[in-house]
DRENMIBA-752093 format. One record per residue: residue number from 1; x, z, y of N, C-alpha, C in turn; residue in one letter. Coordinates in Angstrom, 3 decimals. Each point is the difference from the previous one (the first is absolute). Layout:
BEGIN
<NUM,<X,Z,Y>,<X,Z,Y>,<X,Z,Y>,"A">
...
//
This chain:
BEGIN
<1,<-39.510,-3.171,-23.058>,<-1.179,-0.272,-0.828>,<-1.255,0.588,0.662>,"M">
<2,<-1.079,-0.724,-0.029>,<-1.243,0.439,0.612>,<-1.087,-0.040,-1.041>,"K">
<3,<-0.658,1.152,-0.202>,<-1.074,0.131,-0.966>,<-1.278,0.473,0.653>,"L">
<4,<-1.099,-0.551,-0.426>,<-1.318,0.502,0.401>,<-0.498,0.893,-1.114>,"Y">
<5,<-0.410,1.236,0.362>,<-0.557,0.963,-0.958>,<-1.469,0.121,0.413>,"I">
<6,<-0.865,-0.567,-0.813>,<-1.434,-0.087,0.377>,<-0.835,0.856,-0.940>,"L">
<7,<-0.956,0.676,0.581>,<-0.896,0.878,-0.761>,<-1.426,-0.302,0.345>,"N">
<8,<-0.847,-0.056,-1.049>,<-1.386,-0.338,0.160>,<-0.918,1.176,0.188>,"G">
<9,<-1.290,-0.197,-0.320>,<-1.033,0.977,0.331>,<0.238,1.403,-0.632>,"P">
<10,<-0.292,0.940,0.828>,<0.032,1.434,-0.366>,<1.377,0.585,-0.207>,"N">
<11,<1.066,-0.797,0.153>,<1.374,0.583,-0.124>,<0.243,0.976,1.158>,"L">
<12,<-0.669,-0.214,1.118>,<0.088,0.931,1.132>,<-0.506,1.394,-0.387>,"N">
<13,<-0.711,0.097,-1.091>,<-0.556,1.270,-0.467>,<0.829,0.717,-1.024>,"M">
<14,<1.250,-0.451,-0.168>,<0.896,0.678,-0.924>,<0.111,1.483,0.365>,"L">
<15,<0.078,0.813,-1.003>,<0.095,1.438,0.186>,<-1.395,0.682,0.046>,"G">
<16,<-1.011,-0.811,0.272>,<-1.359,0.463,0.047>,<-0.797,-0.551,-1.163>,"I">
<17,<0.129,-1.308,-0.226>,<-0.778,-0.708,-0.993>,<0.515,0.235,-1.403>,"R">
<18,<-0.820,0.493,-0.875>,<0.329,0.143,-1.437>,<1.450,0.326,-0.264>,"E">
<19,<0.453,1.185,0.387>,<1.371,0.380,-0.187>,<0.420,-0.002,-1.475>,"P">
<20,<-0.908,0.088,-0.936>,<0.322,-0.054,-1.434>,<0.553,-1.385,-0.400>,"E">
<21,<-0.405,-1.035,0.791>,<0.463,-1.341,-0.256>,<1.139,-0.406,0.978>,"H">
<22,<-0.090,0.457,1.251>,<0.895,-0.492,1.017>,<0.966,1.011,0.565>,"Y">
<23,<-0.084,1.227,-0.452>,<0.900,1.042,0.458>,<-0.397,0.587,1.344>,"G">
<24,<0.822,0.836,0.539>,<-0.277,0.735,1.224>,<0.813,-0.482,1.175>,"K">
<25,<0.866,-1.009,-0.193>,<0.771,-0.576,1.101>,<-0.952,-0.718,0.930>,"T">
<26,<0.122,0.239,1.278>,<-0.850,-0.685,0.989>,<0.569,-1.343,0.293>,"T">
<27,<-0.838,-0.878,0.594>,<0.442,-1.316,0.382>,<1.129,0.065,1.000>,"Y">
<28,<-0.123,0.919,0.973>,<1.072,0.173,0.958>,<1.311,0.384,-0.652>,"A">
<29,<-0.063,0.923,-0.967>,<1.212,0.364,-0.723>,<0.584,-1.169,-0.787>,"D">
<30,<-0.870,-0.801,-0.602>,<0.473,-1.143,-0.771>,<0.690,-0.987,0.971>,"L">
<31,<-0.600,-0.293,1.169>,<0.602,-0.923,0.951>,<1.353,0.495,0.465>,"C">
<32,<0.116,1.311,0.263>,<1.270,0.595,0.459>,<1.075,-0.212,-1.095>,"K">
<33,<-0.392,0.288,-1.237>,<0.930,-0.151,-1.116>,<0.488,-1.460,-0.120>,"R">
<34,<-0.916,-0.946,0.106>,<0.345,-1.401,-0.144>,<0.912,-0.429,1.176>,"I">
<35,<-0.401,0.417,1.214>,<0.818,-0.349,1.157>,<1.419,0.587,-0.085>,"E">
<36,<0.093,1.266,-0.393>,<1.335,0.604,-0.150>,<0.807,-0.728,-1.065>,"D">
<37,<-0.608,-0.308,-1.121>,<0.722,-0.688,-1.080>,<0.476,-1.389,0.469>,"Y">
<38,<-0.874,-0.734,0.625>,<0.340,-1.343,0.445>,<1.098,0.062,1.083>,"C">
<39,<-0.075,0.937,0.882>,<1.041,0.159,1.045>,<1.363,0.283,-0.635>,"T">
<40,<0.009,0.851,-0.989>,<1.193,0.349,-0.745>,<0.590,-1.234,-0.711>,"E">
<41,<-0.865,-0.869,-0.465>,<0.442,-1.241,-0.718>,<0.219,-1.180,0.914>,"K">
<42,<-0.238,0.185,1.311>,<0.133,-1.123,0.922>,<-1.066,-1.040,-0.065>,"G">
<43,<-1.169,0.421,-0.437>,<-1.150,-0.900,-0.117>,<-0.944,0.223,1.174>,"I">
<44,<-0.439,-1.114,0.585>,<-1.011,0.075,1.050>,<-1.336,0.023,-0.775>,"E">
<45,<-0.750,1.071,0.224>,<-1.315,0.164,-0.726>,<-1.115,-0.073,1.007>,"A">
<46,<-0.969,-0.809,-0.292>,<-1.247,-0.041,0.764>,<-1.091,0.579,-0.872>,"V">
<47,<-0.479,1.151,0.357>,<-1.046,0.702,-0.744>,<-1.351,-0.247,0.607>,"L">
<48,<-0.997,-0.220,-0.816>,<-1.317,-0.278,0.475>,<-1.029,0.418,-1.020>,"Y">
<49,<-1.099,0.573,0.474>,<-1.141,0.349,-0.888>,<-1.267,-0.428,0.658>,"Q">
<50,<-0.935,-0.583,-0.799>,<-1.299,-0.340,0.532>,<-1.041,0.151,-1.104>,"S">
<51,<-1.198,0.355,0.432>,<-1.123,0.017,-0.908>,<-0.722,-1.321,-0.004>,"N">
<52,<0.527,-0.990,0.683>,<-0.675,-1.285,0.196>,<0.778,-1.115,-0.625>,"H">
<53,<-0.594,-0.713,-0.862>,<0.634,-1.096,-0.792>,<0.637,-1.050,0.912>,"E">
<54,<-0.758,-0.470,0.996>,<0.509,-1.056,0.905>,<1.247,0.458,0.770>,"G">
<55,<0.008,1.271,0.354>,<1.205,0.541,0.741>,<1.243,-0.084,-0.917>,"D">
<56,<-0.200,0.280,-1.277>,<1.119,-0.050,-0.950>,<0.464,-1.442,-0.197>,"L">
<57,<-0.939,-0.943,-0.078>,<0.357,-1.422,-0.066>,<0.771,-0.408,1.247>,"V">
<58,<-0.451,0.471,1.149>,<0.774,-0.309,1.262>,<1.412,0.523,-0.055>,"D">
<59,<0.181,1.225,-0.541>,<1.362,0.581,-0.074>,<0.860,-0.735,-1.013>,"K">
<60,<-0.564,-0.466,-1.109>,<0.744,-0.784,-0.939>,<0.478,-1.279,0.670>,"I">
<61,<-0.868,-0.649,0.729>,<0.392,-1.239,0.713>,<1.002,0.305,1.090>,"Q">
<62,<-0.149,1.156,0.705>,<0.944,0.388,1.007>,<1.390,0.197,-0.625>,"E">
<63,<0.053,0.607,-1.166>,<1.289,0.213,-0.671>,<0.711,-1.342,-0.151>,"A">
<64,<-0.706,-1.031,-0.383>,<0.613,-1.348,-0.144>,<0.460,-0.521,1.345>,"Y">
<65,<-0.860,0.018,0.996>,<0.347,-0.574,1.277>,<1.060,0.820,0.814>,"F">
<66,<0.134,1.251,-0.321>,<0.996,0.842,0.683>,<1.238,0.205,-0.810>,"K">
<67,<0.174,-0.817,-1.041>,<1.246,-0.040,-0.720>,<0.291,1.141,-0.989>,"G">
<68,<-1.056,0.569,-0.568>,<0.233,1.045,-0.982>,<0.647,-0.606,-1.254>,"A">
<69,<0.757,0.813,-0.688>,<0.615,-0.416,-1.242>,<-0.862,0.257,-1.218>,"D">
<70,<-0.903,0.953,0.117>,<-0.884,0.334,-1.083>,<-1.040,1.019,0.353>,"G">
<71,<-0.907,0.249,-0.926>,<-1.107,0.921,0.241>,<-0.132,0.992,-1.185>,"I">
<72,<-0.228,1.229,0.365>,<-0.476,0.998,-0.964>,<-1.449,0.291,0.411>,"V">
<73,<-0.910,-0.100,-0.982>,<-1.423,0.164,0.337>,<-0.676,0.904,-0.997>,"I">
<74,<-0.723,0.963,0.531>,<-0.969,0.789,-0.791>,<-1.341,-0.448,0.535>,"N">
<75,<-0.622,-0.951,-0.694>,<-1.266,-0.519,0.517>,<-1.184,0.888,-0.192>,"P">
<76,<0.205,1.206,-0.603>,<-1.136,0.887,-0.231>,<-1.068,-0.703,-0.813>,"G">
<77,<-1.261,0.233,0.325>,<-1.079,-0.568,-0.756>,<-0.079,-1.525,0.086>,"A">
<78,<0.638,-0.583,1.054>,<0.042,-1.480,0.101>,<0.815,-0.629,-1.148>,"Y">
<79,<0.763,0.798,-0.690>,<0.727,-0.505,-1.165>,<-0.946,-0.704,-0.973>,"T">
<80,<-1.180,0.613,-0.151>,<-0.949,-0.419,-1.036>,<-1.015,-0.983,0.504>,"H">
<81,<0.023,-0.324,1.281>,<-1.102,-0.810,0.556>,<0.452,-1.130,0.902>,"T">
<82,<1.240,0.057,0.521>,<0.352,-0.893,1.099>,<0.783,-1.241,-0.398>,"S">
<83,<-0.690,-1.079,-0.136>,<0.691,-1.267,-0.152>,<0.624,-0.424,1.338>,"I">
<84,<-0.593,0.445,1.091>,<0.590,-0.258,1.332>,<1.407,0.524,0.165>,"A">
<85,<0.257,1.221,-0.481>,<1.358,0.558,0.044>,<0.912,-0.767,-0.933>,"L">
<86,<-0.466,-0.297,-1.195>,<0.766,-0.834,-0.912>,<0.403,-1.298,0.642>,"L">
<87,<-0.967,-0.701,0.559>,<0.316,-1.307,0.661>,<0.910,0.149,1.159>,"D">
<88,<-0.086,1.066,0.753>,<0.914,0.225,1.139>,<1.428,0.159,-0.497>,"A">
<89,<0.176,0.810,-1.025>,<1.339,0.237,-0.585>,<0.550,-1.300,-0.529>,"I">
<90,<-0.836,-0.737,-0.778>,<0.438,-1.253,-0.560>,<0.365,-0.999,1.073>,"K">
<91,<-0.736,-0.022,1.093>,<0.253,-1.000,1.043>,<1.280,0.250,0.731>,"S">
<92,<0.477,1.246,0.062>,<1.253,0.286,0.701>,<1.227,-0.178,-0.895>,"T">
<93,<-0.199,0.059,-1.291>,<1.103,-0.049,-0.976>,<1.003,1.116,0.219>,"S">
<94,<-0.337,1.054,0.672>,<0.918,1.142,0.168>,<-0.058,0.846,-1.244>,"L">
<95,<1.211,0.356,-0.506>,<0.037,0.893,-1.175>,<-0.762,1.302,0.303>,"P">
<96,<-0.860,0.371,-0.932>,<-0.873,1.133,0.223>,<0.000,0.948,-1.194>,"T">
<97,<0.099,1.227,0.262>,<-0.100,1.062,-1.015>,<-1.301,0.746,0.210>,"V">
<98,<-0.820,0.026,-1.065>,<-1.274,0.756,0.081>,<0.273,1.422,-0.457>,"E">
<99,<-0.530,0.973,0.746>,<0.195,1.392,-0.313>,<-1.356,0.738,-0.072>,"I">
<100,<-0.100,0.909,-0.965>,<-1.166,0.883,-0.101>,<0.513,1.420,-0.277>,"H">
<101,<-0.478,0.955,0.749>,<0.424,1.382,-0.122>,<-0.414,0.527,-1.369>,"I">
<102,<-1.230,-0.267,-0.388>,<-0.511,0.527,-1.288>,<0.313,-1.007,-1.107>,"S">
<103,<-0.170,0.475,-1.194>,<0.164,-0.885,-1.194>,<-1.347,-0.730,-0.213>,"A">
<104,<-0.149,-1.073,0.728>,<-1.295,-0.717,-0.069>,<-0.317,-0.486,-1.406>,"V">
<105,<0.997,-0.257,-0.789>,<-0.235,-0.493,-1.351>,<-0.680,1.038,-0.896>,"E">
<106,<0.013,1.286,0.408>,<-0.664,1.008,-0.821>,<-1.262,0.554,0.695>,"S">
<107,<-0.476,-0.777,0.940>,<-1.202,0.427,0.724>,<-1.200,-0.810,-0.362>,"R">
<108,<-0.986,-0.135,0.853>,<-1.262,-0.722,-0.281>,<0.267,-1.454,-0.363>,"E">
<109,<-0.930,-0.556,-0.752>,<0.127,-1.390,-0.446>,<0.141,-0.970,1.154>,"N">
<110,<-0.704,0.191,1.102>,<0.088,-0.972,1.085>,<1.385,-0.004,0.640>,"F">
<111,<0.757,1.047,-0.199>,<1.345,0.060,0.610>,<1.042,-0.758,-0.829>,"R">
<112,<-0.440,-0.547,-1.141>,<0.924,-0.740,-0.858>,<0.282,-1.416,0.529>,"Q">
<113,<-0.853,-0.443,0.896>,<0.125,-1.360,0.554>,<0.786,0.084,1.305>,"I">
<114,<1.078,-0.805,0.108>,<0.759,-0.093,1.237>,<0.172,-1.450,0.352>,"S">
<115,<-0.631,-0.432,1.051>,<0.229,-1.384,0.505>,<1.386,-0.106,0.589>,"Y">
<116,<0.459,1.059,0.680>,<1.297,-0.009,0.685>,<1.142,-0.231,-1.021>,"I">
<117,<-0.157,0.589,-1.168>,<1.084,-0.095,-1.002>,<0.402,-1.447,-0.302>,"R">
<118,<-0.978,-0.907,0.136>,<0.288,-1.414,-0.271>,<1.062,-0.602,0.931>,"Q">
<119,<0.182,0.622,1.189>,<0.977,-0.507,0.948>,<1.203,0.915,0.168>,"A">
<120,<-0.045,1.167,-0.616>,<1.042,1.000,0.174>,<1.160,-0.246,-0.940>,"A">
<121,<1.194,0.263,0.477>,<1.207,-0.073,-0.849>,<0.092,1.258,-0.905>,"I">
<122,<-0.686,1.048,0.378>,<-0.024,1.256,-0.764>,<-1.184,0.853,0.410>,"K">
<123,<-0.502,0.791,-0.968>,<-1.029,0.971,0.279>,<0.502,1.368,-0.443>,"T">
<124,<-0.147,0.967,0.869>,<0.437,1.382,-0.260>,<-1.197,0.884,0.046>,"I">
<125,<-0.252,0.746,-1.040>,<-1.161,0.926,-0.035>,<0.382,1.366,-0.484>,"T">
<126,<-0.750,1.012,0.424>,<0.098,1.291,-0.601>,<1.220,0.840,0.375>,"G">
<127,<0.769,-0.399,1.000>,<1.162,0.756,0.397>,<-0.269,0.864,1.241>,"E">
<128,<-1.236,0.138,0.350>,<-0.335,0.743,1.218>,<0.607,-0.754,1.203>,"G">
<129,<0.232,0.757,1.084>,<0.562,-0.650,1.161>,<1.425,-0.410,-0.183>,"T">
<130,<0.701,0.522,-1.029>,<1.344,-0.446,-0.340>,<0.005,-1.473,-0.317>,"N">
<131,<-1.140,-0.535,-0.431>,<-0.106,-1.420,-0.360>,<0.330,-0.891,1.171>,"G">
<132,<-0.217,0.440,1.214>,<0.318,-0.800,1.190>,<1.521,-0.233,0.104>,"Y">
<133,<0.748,1.058,-0.260>,<1.499,-0.125,0.050>,<0.466,-0.919,-1.098>,"I">
<134,<-0.584,0.138,-1.214>,<0.321,-0.823,-1.094>,<-0.296,-1.480,0.347>,"H">
<135,<-1.195,-0.217,0.636>,<-0.381,-1.348,0.367>,<0.974,-0.615,1.013>,"A">
<136,<0.397,0.784,1.003>,<0.960,-0.458,0.974>,<1.332,-0.367,-0.672>,"I">
<137,<0.468,0.853,-0.896>,<1.244,-0.275,-0.712>,<-0.108,-1.240,-0.853>,"D">
<138,<-1.124,-0.192,-0.710>,<-0.190,-1.176,-0.810>,<0.000,-1.282,0.857>,"C">
<139,<-0.732,0.083,1.078>,<-0.068,-1.195,0.902>,<1.339,-0.330,0.571>,"L">
<140,<0.743,1.004,0.424>,<1.370,-0.238,0.530>,<0.931,-0.593,-1.050>,"C">
<141,<-0.066,0.557,-1.171>,<0.846,-0.554,-1.100>,<-0.388,-1.451,-0.309>,"A">
<142,<-1.271,-0.287,0.006>,<-0.433,-1.358,-0.237>,<0.508,-0.912,1.134>,"Y">
<143,<-0.172,0.415,1.254>,<0.427,-0.828,1.144>,<1.522,-0.172,0.011>,"L">
<144,<0.717,0.970,-0.507>,<1.510,-0.128,-0.029>,<0.423,-0.722,-1.263>,"E">
<145,<-0.919,-0.480,-0.812>,<0.333,-0.719,-1.235>,<0.566,0.881,-1.081>,"G">
<146,<-0.200,1.281,0.069>,<0.605,0.925,-0.999>,<-0.960,0.278,-1.158>,"K">
<147,<-1.242,-0.301,0.180>,<-0.939,0.375,-1.046>,<-1.144,-1.039,-0.089>,"E">
<148,<-0.214,-0.444,-1.190>,<-1.162,-0.853,-0.299>,<-1.107,0.930,-0.442>,"A">
<149,<-1.093,0.045,0.713>,<-1.067,0.943,-0.342>,<-1.273,-0.761,-0.344>,"V">
<150,<-0.792,0.584,-0.830>,<-1.315,-0.481,-0.272>,<-0.771,1.059,-0.717>,"K">
//
């Protein structure tokens, strides 16, 4: 199984940026944890972070063309603004799990809108960086036909 784990703007600042919302785990630590988990599960993981919307669109399309089975994406602030990311996910038809480290539903009003959610098979929020492991597990279960998620 091959999964793309994509992260949007400012995720590279984990551990520095607003630790009250995002915790103290660094982006490097998060990547190591994801890589170790995926290796243990026999999953090929392609991890990528960008602060640029078009780069993320390119990676979503790359996932399709390079035979990925699914995508886990934390679109960061693009969650609330990017129809381009939504269209990219919809165009590939790859099963996608949306992840947010913080509980966006209990934050500012503008964070209540998620364009990505319209194309996601599941959205996970408020579990900290543990949410990535949950997202990988949900996506794998979905791909193996063991779980219907929404």
